Backbone as numpy.savetxt, mean C-alpha at the origin, in Angstrom:
# Nx Ny Nz CAx CAy CAz Cx Cy Cz
-52.58 -7.90 -76.74 -51.44 -7.96 -75.92 -51.78 -8.38 -74.52
-50.82 -8.96 -73.90 -51.12 -9.40 -72.56 -50.67 -8.32 -71.58
-51.38 -8.28 -70.52 -51.04 -7.31 -69.48 -49.99 -7.91 -68.54
-48.89 -7.29 -68.46 -47.84 -7.74 -67.55 -47.75 -6.77 -66.39
-47.77 -7.37 -65.24 -47.58 -6.55 -64.03 -46.14 -6.73 -63.57
-45.44 -5.71 -63.66 -44.06 -5.76 -63.18 -43.93 -4.81 -62.00
-43.43 -5.38 -60.96 -43.22 -4.58 -59.74 -41.72 -4.62 -59.40
-41.22 -3.50 -59.08 -39.84 -3.42 -58.67 -39.83 -3.00 -57.20
-39.13 -3.80 -56.44 -39.04 -3.53 -54.99 -37.57 -3.25 -54.66
-37.31 -2.05 -54.16 -35.95 -1.67 -53.78 -35.92 -1.48 -52.27
-34.96 -2.11 -51.64 -34.85 -2.04 -50.18 -33.49 -1.43 -49.84
-33.52 -0.43 -48.99 -32.30 0.23 -48.56 -32.03 -0.11 -47.10
-30.80 -0.46 -46.82 -30.41 -0.70 -45.43 -29.20 0.17 -45.14
-29.21 0.75 -43.97 -28.08 1.57 -43.55 -27.46 0.96 -42.31
-26.16 0.94 -42.29 -25.45 0.40 -41.14 -25.09 1.57 -40.23
-25.58 1.53 -38.99 -25.28 2.61 -38.05 -24.73 2.00 -36.76
-23.85 2.71 -36.10 -23.35 2.29 -34.80 -22.33 1.18 -34.85
-21.78 0.90 -35.96 -20.83 -0.19 -36.07 -19.38 0.24 -35.90
-19.13 1.51 -35.61 -17.75 1.98 -35.56 -17.30 2.30 -34.14
-17.91 1.69 -33.13 -17.51 1.98 -31.75 -16.11 1.44 -31.47
-15.77 0.30 -32.03 -14.42 -0.25 -31.85 -13.37 0.67 -32.43
-13.64 1.20 -33.60 -12.72 2.14 -34.22 -12.59 3.41 -33.39
-13.67 3.85 -32.78 -13.64 5.04 -31.94 -12.75 4.82 -30.72
-12.80 3.64 -30.11 -11.93 3.34 -28.97 -10.46 3.30 -29.38
-10.19 2.75 -30.53 -8.80 2.70 -31.01 -8.27 4.10 -31.26
-9.06 4.93 -31.94 -8.63 6.31 -32.21 -8.47 7.08 -30.91
-9.39 6.89 -29.97 -9.28 7.57 -28.67 -8.03 7.15 -27.92
-7.71 5.86 -27.94 -6.50 5.38 -27.29 -5.25 5.95 -27.91
-5.24 6.07 -29.23 -4.09 6.66 -29.91 -3.93 8.14 -29.54
-5.04 8.85 -29.45 -4.99 10.27 -29.07 -4.42 10.42 -27.67
-4.87 9.58 -26.74 -4.36 9.64 -25.37 -2.88 9.31 -25.34
-2.46 8.29 -26.07 -1.04 7.91 -26.10 -0.17 9.04 -26.65
-0.61 9.67 -27.72 0.14 10.79 -28.29 0.20 11.94 -27.30
-0.89 12.19 -26.58 -0.90 13.26 -25.58 0.07 13.00 -24.45
0.11 11.77 -23.97 1.03 11.41 -22.88 2.47 11.53 -23.35
2.76 11.05 -24.54 4.12 11.15 -25.06 4.53 12.61 -25.24
3.63 13.44 -25.73 3.93 14.87 -25.90 4.17 15.53 -24.55
3.40 15.17 -23.54 3.59 15.75 -22.21 4.95 15.36 -21.64
5.32 14.09 -21.81 6.60 13.62 -21.29 7.76 14.33 -22.00
7.66 14.50 -23.31 8.76 15.08 -24.07 8.84 16.59 -23.87
7.71 17.28 -23.95 7.74 18.74 -23.97 7.41 19.39 -22.63
6.56 18.81 -21.85 6.14 19.51 -20.64 6.26 18.69 -19.39
7.09 17.69 -19.39 7.25 16.81 -18.24 7.88 17.54 -17.07
8.13 16.80 -16.03 8.71 17.36 -14.82 10.13 17.85 -15.09
10.53 18.87 -14.33 11.89 19.39 -14.45 12.89 18.37 -13.94
14.06 18.40 -14.51 15.12 17.52 -14.03 15.79 18.11 -12.80
15.66 19.41 -12.61 16.29 20.09 -11.48 15.32 20.09 -10.30
15.41 19.09 -9.46 14.55 18.99 -8.29 15.41 19.25 -7.07
14.99 20.20 -6.24 15.73 20.54 -5.04 14.83 20.31 -3.84
15.20 19.36 -3.01 14.39 19.04 -1.84 15.25 19.27 -0.61
14.73 20.04 0.32 15.45 20.24 1.57 14.48 20.00 2.72
14.96 19.26 3.70 14.14 18.94 4.86 14.83 19.54 6.07
14.13 20.43 6.74 14.71 21.13 7.88 14.20 20.52 9.17
15.03 20.53 10.18 14.63 20.03 11.48 14.74 18.53 11.64
15.35 17.86 10.70 15.45 16.41 10.77 16.40 16.00 11.89
17.49 16.74 12.06 18.46 16.39 13.09 17.85 16.39 14.47
17.02 17.38 14.76 16.36 17.45 16.08 15.39 16.29 16.26
14.67 15.96 15.20 13.71 14.86 15.30 14.42 13.53 15.51
15.54 13.33 14.83 16.30 12.08 14.99 16.88 12.00 16.40
17.39 13.12 16.90 17.94 13.13 18.25 16.87 12.81 19.28
15.69 13.41 19.12 14.58 13.15 20.04 14.14 11.69 19.97
14.09 11.16 18.76 13.69 9.75 18.60 14.71 8.82 19.23
16.00 9.14 19.07 17.01 8.26 19.66 16.96 8.31 21.18
16.67 9.48 21.75 16.52 9.57 23.20 15.34 8.74 23.68
14.24 8.80 22.93 13.05 8.03 23.30 13.32 6.53 23.22
14.05 6.12 22.20 14.38 4.70 22.06 15.29 4.26 23.20
16.24 5.11 23.56 17.13 4.78 24.67 16.38 4.65 25.98
15.47 5.57 26.24 14.65 5.50 27.46 13.78 4.25 27.47
13.21 3.91 26.33 12.39 2.70 26.25 13.22 1.45 26.50
14.45 1.43 25.98 15.33 0.28 26.19 15.69 0.15 27.67
16.00 1.27 28.32 16.31 1.23 29.76 15.11 0.75 30.56
13.93 1.21 30.19 12.71 0.79 30.89 12.46 -0.70 30.71
12.67 -1.19 29.49 12.48 -2.62 29.23 13.50 -3.45 30.00
14.73 -2.96 30.09 15.76 -3.69 30.84 15.40 -3.74 32.32
14.91 -2.62 32.85 14.50 -2.59 34.26 13.34 -3.54 34.52
12.39 -3.57 33.61 11.24 -4.47 33.77 11.69 -5.93 33.72
12.62 -6.23 32.83 13.13 -7.60 32.72 13.88 -7.99 33.99
14.65 -7.06 34.54 15.39 -7.33 35.78 14.42 -7.57 36.94
13.38 -6.74 37.02 12.38 -6.92 38.08 11.66 -8.26 37.94
11.34 -8.64 36.70 10.67 -9.91 36.48 11.57 -11.08 36.86
12.86 -10.96 36.56 13.80 -12.03 36.90 13.92 -12.17 38.42
14.02 -11.04 39.12 14.10 -11.08 40.58 12.84 -11.69 41.18
11.69 -11.30 40.65 10.42 -11.84 41.14 10.32 -13.34 40.90
10.77 -13.77 39.74 10.73 -15.21 39.44 11.67 -15.97 40.35
12.84 -15.39 40.64 13.79 -16.06 41.55 13.22 -16.16 42.95
12.59 -15.11 43.43 11.98 -15.14 44.75 10.86 -16.17 44.82
10.06 -16.24 43.75 8.98 -17.22 43.71 9.53 -18.64 43.71
10.60 -18.85 42.99 11.22 -20.18 42.94 11.78 -20.56 44.30
12.41 -19.60 44.98 12.94 -19.88 46.31 11.84 -20.23 47.30
10.74 -19.45 47.28 9.65 -19.73 48.21 8.97 -21.06 47.88
8.90 -21.41 46.61 8.32 -22.70 46.23 9.22 -23.84 46.69
10.52 -23.65 46.58 11.46 -24.68 47.03 11.38 -24.85 48.54
11.26 -23.74 49.26 11.13 -23.82 50.72 9.84 -24.53 51.12
8.77 -24.25 50.38 7.49 -24.91 50.69 7.58 -26.40 50.42
8.26 -26.81 49.38 8.40 -28.23 49.08 9.24 -28.91 50.16
10.34 -28.24 50.58 11.20 -28.81 51.63 10.47 -28.94 52.97
9.70 -27.91 53.30 8.97 -27.99 54.58 7.84 -29.03 54.51
7.31 -29.26 53.34 6.26 -30.26 53.18 6.82 -31.66 53.26
8.02 -31.88 52.80 8.62 -33.21 52.85 9.16 -33.51 54.24
9.52 -32.53 55.03 10.01 -32.77 56.38 8.87 -33.17 57.33
7.68 -32.68 57.10 6.54 -32.99 57.94 6.00 -34.39 57.71
6.32 -35.02 56.65 5.80 -36.36 56.36 6.61 -37.39 56.98
């Protein structure tokens, strides 16, 4: 008889770490369900009561300050106009006196 050498080679491969995409999808679904549950069952109350005290005094003070600033700006504009008029008059006088001397 002839001698036959028979060898059997079995190779095993394992797939690991290939489910990260699935983990992100499942995690996103869990977060979405949690947010929806919070909104439906434990969300904010519909009865919100907000009161702000002292607003009238603050508005009155602010309006007084704005009025004072407006008066100050008007006074400054009037002073600037008077100063410009005086400068124009003195410039006109200087031009007239310069033309008379020639």
